[in-house]
C-alpha angles and dihedrals in degrees: 000000000000111000119212140183113210118212119184132130092214098089094194094056094041094051089046092053091045088055101040102040097067087048089062089058140248097043130109119191105215096181146346128224131194101199139021095266092055089046092056092046093048094046095050091045100047101027096211124198087239135017112210106199136179114231097220115051136141126264097009114019126219095273094047091050090048091050091052094046092047091058091055100032112023093174095055111130110225134194115192120207114207138177100189112013113199116207093238092052094047091051090053092048092051091047085055090055099251104169102199141032123191130177111247086231092066124119115258089240088058092049092047089052091049092049090054090046091056092045088057090060098260134117131240132189117175109239092238089054096046090048088061092048093055094054096090122154096158112140093187124100122233092259093049088051092049093055091046089050089053092045089055091053086058101254121152122237088258091050091047090051090053095045094049095035092239134131114261090240089055092049087051091051092051089049092047090052091048092050091050094050093046091041092230132138103224137034089242091055089046091053092047091049090050093048091049092052090050096246098125 
């Protein structure tokens, strides 16, 4: 039996999956969660073979929940459900070690098969999701994206330097490069531009 925790804020979809996955065979749903905080708590409490988690959820989103779970359970196998996967988000999820991505429109039988594939130690990315991830026209470096991400979160240059373990001058250089590449006047405009282009 493969045990799973299901985390999705769409109650209808979550309840449907909780009812249908066991019918496909070999799966036991240990718990359901409707937001990121509950997903973290349920995963750490139940220690499932696979966490099936929605990317977009209230309070803490899927990526935030995965980052927290990774710190406590680095070995946790994770399948992410997504409706519109942006390249930047997919890259972040892969960096966090998410092993599988499935479209929320997938049939329960397909999701079941992917859960078993991940449990066997393999990876899976749905073709329509991976196609989106490949479309990447981002001119910014990883470090430039890091400082813009922190800018969007409201941190000052000094705070960004502390968080990323960089000198303030280095942070200013990254921000200046990002502003040049996005042809914007301020770091906040550059961060907004990068977000609107799905690079963050």
